[in-house]
N, C-alpha and C positions, 0 to 999 in steps of 0.2 A: 580143373578138368574133371575132378570127381563130381562136383555139383552139376557140371554140364551133362555128364554121363547119366546122372540121376534123372535129369530132365528128359534125356532122350528115352530112357526106360519108361518114364511116366507117359510120354507122348504115345508110345506104342499101345498103351491101354485105352487110348481115346478113340472115339469113332467120329467120323466126319458126317455131319448131318446138315441139312438146310436150315438156315436161320429162319426164325418165325417172323413173318412180316408185322412190323409195328408202325402205326400211323406216325407220320413226322409233321411237325408244325410247318406252315408255309414259310415263316421266317427262317427256320433252320434250313429248309431247302434253298431259299435265296442266298443264305451265307455260304452254303456248300458250292452253289453255282458260281459265286463270286470268286471262290478259291480255285476254280478250274476243274473240279471233279465232274466227271460225266459217267452216268450209270448205264451199263449194258449197251453201249454204242448209241444211245439216244442222243438227241440234240441238246437235251437238258435233263437234269434230275426231275424237275417238275413233270416232264413228259412221262418219265418212268413211273412216277407215283400215280399217274392217272391212266396208265395202260397196263392192263392185267398181264399180257404177254411179256411186256417189258419188265414188269415187277418180278416175274418168275425168272427172267433171264438175269436179273441183277444178282440173284443168289446162286447162280451157277458160274460165278467168276472163279478163276483159278485160285488155288491156295496162295496166300501172301508169300510163303517161302519160296514158291516157284518163281516168283518175280524178283528175288534178291539179286540174282546175277545181272538181270536187266537193269535194275535200279542202280547197282554199283557202276555199270557201264555208263549210264546216263550222266551220273555225276562226274565221272572221269572225262566224258566228252565236254561237259560244261566247263570244267576246269581248263581244258585245252583251248576252248573258245576264248576264255578270259585272257590267256597269254597269246592269243592270235595264232595258235597252231591249227590251222584249218586245211591241212593237206588232203589228198585223196583218201588216205587211211581213215582219218576222222569222218570224212563225208560218208564212206561206206558203212562205218559203225553206226552213224546216225540213221542211214537208210535201213539197216538191219533193225534198229530199235522201232522204227515206224512200222516195218513189216511184221515185227513180233507183237506189237501192241498198237494197232491202228486207232484204238479208241482213246489213246492218251494224248491229250492236248499238248503236254509239255514236250513230247518227242517230236511232234510236227513243228513246234516252235524251235527246238534245237536244230532241226534240219534247216528250217528257214534262216536261222542265225548264221549257220555255217555258209550257206549260199550267199547271204548278204555280205559277210566278211570276205568272200572270194569274188565279190563284184559280179555274181551271177544273178542278175535281178529278176529275170523271168522265172526261174525255178524258186527263188526266194519268195516272190509274190504267191506262187502256187502253193508252197508248203504253208506259208503263214495264212493264206486264205482258208486252207483245209483246217487249220487250228481254230480259226474263228468260226468256221462252220459247226465245229464241236461245241464251242463256247464263245458266243459273240462278245462277251464282256471280259475275256481274258486279257488283263492289262498288258502283259509283256508282248503278247502277239499284236495287240493293237499298236503299241509303240514301234514294234519292229517292222510291221507292215507299213506304218506311216513313214518310217525312216527309208524303207525301200523305194516308196514313192518320192520322197524328198530328194534323194540323191539322183533321181531321174527328172527332177523339176516338175513332178506331177502333184503340185501343191493342192490342186482342187480335189484330188483323190485322198491326199493325206489329212486335210482338214477335218472331215466328218469322223474319221477314226480318232483323232486326238480329241475332238469335242466330246465324243462318247466316253473316252477314258477320263476326261476331266469331270464329266457329269457323275461318273461312277466313283471317282477318287479325286475329289477336289484338291487334296493336298499333294498330288503326284507332281514333284518337281521336274521329273523327266518329261512328262506330258507338257507342262507349262513351258519349258525350254523349247521343245520342238514346236509348240503352237506359236510361241513368240517368233521363232525363225520363219515359220510359214507366213505369219502376218507381215514380217519385214519384206519377204520376197514377193508378196502380193500388194505391196504399196499401202500398207495400213500401219504406219509407224505408231500411232497412238495406242492401238491395241497391243502391238509388240511391246511397247514400253510398259504397259500394265502387267503383261506376263513376266517380263524379266525383272520388274521391281518386285513382284510377288516372290520370285525365286530368291532374290537377294535379301529380302527380309528374313528368310528362313536359312539361306545358305550364303552369307556374305563373302565367302571365300571362293565362290564360283567364278573362275576367270572367264569362262565362256559367257556366262550371263552379263558380266561387266562389258565384255567386248561387243556383244549384240545390243545391249542397252546403249552403248555409245553410238553405234550406227543409227538406232532409232532416234536418239536425241539429235544427232547430226541432221538427219532427214527433217526433223521438226524445227531446225534452226538454232538449237541451243548448242553452239560450238564449244563453249567453255566446259559445259557438263560433259559433252562428248569426249573432249580431250582428257578430262579427268578420269572417265571410265575406261577409255583405251589404256591410259597409263597404269591404272590399277590393275587391269587385266594382265599387262606386261610385268608389273611388280610381282603378281601371284604366279605368273608363268613366263619367266625371262626368256627372251628370244623367240616368243611365239610369233610366227610370221603373220598369222591371221589377224593379230592385233597390232603388230608393228607397222604393217603396211598402211592401214587407214590412219594411224597416228602420225606417221611420217608425212603422209600426203596432207593431212589437216594442218600440220606445222608449217607446210610450205604454201598452202593455198587458201587458208582461212579468209573468209570475207572480212573479219575483224583483223586489221593490221597488227593490233596489239598481241594477237595470238600467234602470229607468224614467228617461227624460230628455226631458221634453217640449220644453225649449229646443232640444236637438239635433234632435229630431223636426221642429221647426218649420223649422230651417235646411235639413234634407234634403228636406222637402216643398217648401219655397220654391225651392230650386235645381232640383228636378224641374219645377216649374211654369215657371220661367224657361227651362229647356232646351226645354220643349214650347211655349214662347211663349203660355202660359196657354190652350192649346187642348186640354188633356187633362183630362176631367172627373174621372177617378179621382185624379189628382194634386191637383186643386183640392179634392176631398173630403178627401184626406189633410191638406191645408193647414188646412181648416176643423177637422179633428179636433185638430190641434196647437194651433190658437188656442183651441179650447174647453177643452183641458186646461190652458191658461194663463190661463183665465177672461177671454177678450177677445171678448165676444159681438158687437161691432161688426164686427171682422175676420172672425168666423165667418160673419156674414150676407153680407159682401162675397165671400168665397170660394164660398159656396153659390149666390149669385146668379149668379156666373160659370159655375158647373157646371150650374145649371138651364138657362141659355141655350144651353149646348152640347148637352145631352141631350134637351131638350124636342122638337125636331123628329122624332127617331128613336124616342124612348122616353118617351111621355107618362106612363106609370106611374111611372117612376123620377123624373121631373121632379116629379110630385106628392108622391112620398115625400120628396124633398129640400126641397120647399116647406113640408111639414108639420114637418120637422125645423127648418127656419129660423123658422117662425112660433111654434114652441114655445120658443124661446130667451127667457131672462129679459131684462127691459129693459136698455138700455145703462147701464153705470156707469163708462164710461171715455171719455176724449177719443178723437176720430176719428183722431188722429195714429198712424202706424205705430209 
């Protein structure tokens, strides 16, 4: 405390003056731009260094201490986003940050993240687009805006953003994962495989990369390798429905009869249902498929009844389809025991 008071006393003796403009190398400017810094509200630091008025504005920025409260609040918001606390209070805090410092790319990105987590895609796109208007190469906003497009199946809009990010940061695993997914969904499994293999060479424990590499390999006709990657994804993330469903389906329907294994498919589907506490209709339908392959119609009915109860309120047509499947089953020829 004594040392701190000495510093405060010393600060009172200082005078605030404008900094003297010093030339900056173009390489230094490029590095600062890549980090997301923007000078004086300009579109880029390079623009500020070639514009006399902008250069003068750069040195009228507020004192760094004046922004400490804003900075602390921004990191608090970021922490709450990480744990998916994105209620109205956090949204208003992010809006306040943007209003207080509209030249800060990071704050627009935070606001876009919150909207994205809240499934508010139009305002998410607007906020992230503003961030990229300030810095077109800001990696986090490139990825977040791409994700906002991906969840809306706007793959053609997401692809150029991810391509730019990979060009700027060739080692970005996040960008390669997202690009691989876009390639899958636009029927380019060879390119998808390249991106996911790139990720796994550097992050072999990525359960998502294993799962989607499995899908790419299945599309390319390599069912054995697809099965192995689905299985590895489940080993790394037990019960993950996104990996369990394609693995169970492959074990039931593989073109290669040697790969078919309905007993294992039943185990995979059952574990997925347990992980979801029997509240995922797709997992229950996969369970019904496995029971049907094992000729256990009583258990098929049980699984379908659970699935029907889940989907009926939101999707009556799908519920009717499942009822028709259930009613078409042959009479029971097995005891009710599991």
